N, C-alpha and C positions, 0 to 999 in steps of 0.2 A: 340628248336635249338639254342636260344641265350644262354642259360646256357653253353653248351659245348664250344661255341666261347669264352665267358668270362673266362672259366676255362683255355682254351688254351693260351689266351693273359696274363692272370695272371702267368701261369707257364713260358711262355716265358720271361715275364718281370722279374720275380724271377730269372730265370737262367742268364739274362743279368746282374743283379746287383751282383750276386754271382761271375760271370766270372770277372766283372769289379773290384771287391774287391780282387779276387784272383790274377789278373795280376798286380795290383798296387804294385811297388817296395817300401818298407819302406825305403831303404837306402838313405842317403843323398848324391846322387851322385855329384862328383866333389869337395868334401871338401878335401882340401889338408892334413887336420889333420889326415885323415884316414891312411896315409902313414907314419906318424910320429911314433917313437918308444914311448911306454908309458913311462911316468916318465922322459922325456927328460931333462937332466941337473942334475938329481938326481944320486947319487951313489948307484946303485942297483946291487947286485950280480946276476949273471945269474940265479942261482937256485931260488932266490926270484923272479926275473922277470919273469921266467916261472911259478911260482905259480900264480902271479898277472894275468898274461895273461890268465892262464887256468881258474882262478876262480873269477876274477873281471872285466877284460877288455871287456867282451861281453856286459855288461851294462854300465860300468864306463869309457867308452872310444869310440872313433870314430871308432873302430875296431870291431864293431858288426858283428857277423855272423848270419844273419837273417834265421832261419828255414824255411822250406816250409810253415809250419802252421802259420808264422807270416804274411802271405799274405791272409789269410782266416778270413773273418769277422765272428764274433766279436772279435775272439781272436787277430786279427791284432791290434785292437784298445787298448786292454789291454796291449799287448807287447809294442807297441810304447809309450804308456803312462808310463809304467814302466821303460823303457830306457830313456825317457826324463827326468823323475824324477830323476834317478840315476845320469844321467850326470849333472843335475843341483846341486846335493849335491857335487859330486866330478867327474871330467873328467880328467882321467889320460893322455889323449892325449893333454890337455891344461896345463899341469903341468907348463912349463915355463911362461904361462900367469899370474900364481897365484903370489901374492907378498909373501915374506919371512914369514910374520906373518900368512897368510892364509895357506901356505904350511905347517907350524908347527902345525896349528889347524887340517888340514886335516890328518896329520900323526897320531896326538893324536886320532882322530876319527876313523881313519883306524884301528890302533892297538886295540882299545876298542871294535869295532864291530866285529873284527875277533876273539878276545879273548872270547867274550861273545856269540859267535856263531850266532849273528844276520846276519853275512855276511859270506859266501854267504847265502841268505835266504833258508829256507827248501822248500818253494814252488818252488824256482828255480831249486833246486837240484833234485826234483822229474822227471824233463825232462832232467836235465844235470848232472847225477851222477859223471861224471869225474871232476866237479867243487868242490865237497866234499873235504875239508882239513882235514887231520888227526891232531891229537894233536900236534905231532912234526912239522908239517908244520904251524899249527897256531901259535906256538911258534916261528918258524923261522921268519915269516912275522911279528909278533908283535915285536921281537927283532930287526929287521932290521929297522921298523919304529921308534923306540925309538933312535936307533944309527943315523938314518938319521936326526932326530929331533935335537939331540945334535950337529951333524956336522952343520946343518943349523944355530943353536944357536951360536956356536962359529964363524961361518963365519960372522954372523949378528953382533956379539959383537965386532970382530975385524975390521969390514968394516963400521959400521953405529953407529951413536951416539944412545944411548938409548937401546943398546942391553941388554940381560938379563944375560951376563957373562956365557953363556953355561949351565945355570941350565934348566932342563926339566920342 
């Protein structure tokens, strides 16, 4: 008689843990950056902005669209960890908070990661095939990043001492 009672209690406890994990919202509610446009202050053509929103912003900004499975343990921990790490490397919602040198470094890294197909990661594209970039789109993002870096270089060279005179 004790064995069925223990099984029922364990089943009930398991159900409660799964329900609690499922109902926990991973979004950082109330963060005003979620309403900022990505790359605020940068000169981003609408076509490139659309590509970045489609393929990068879900992990690299505060505009993450959390899928239903992001609320299910243990997947929820993996997704939150991946997004936290991605935002730690580059957060497009915090673009104005980066200094000019850091923005130039991020633009260089962005162009290299997109060109080398490291971004978006293949693992991410398995569940988000719309994030896949064609070769033409990769070139478009890379060329924009180089142009934006040159623009930032010339702005720094004209407005700050120690600029690198527009050289990439």
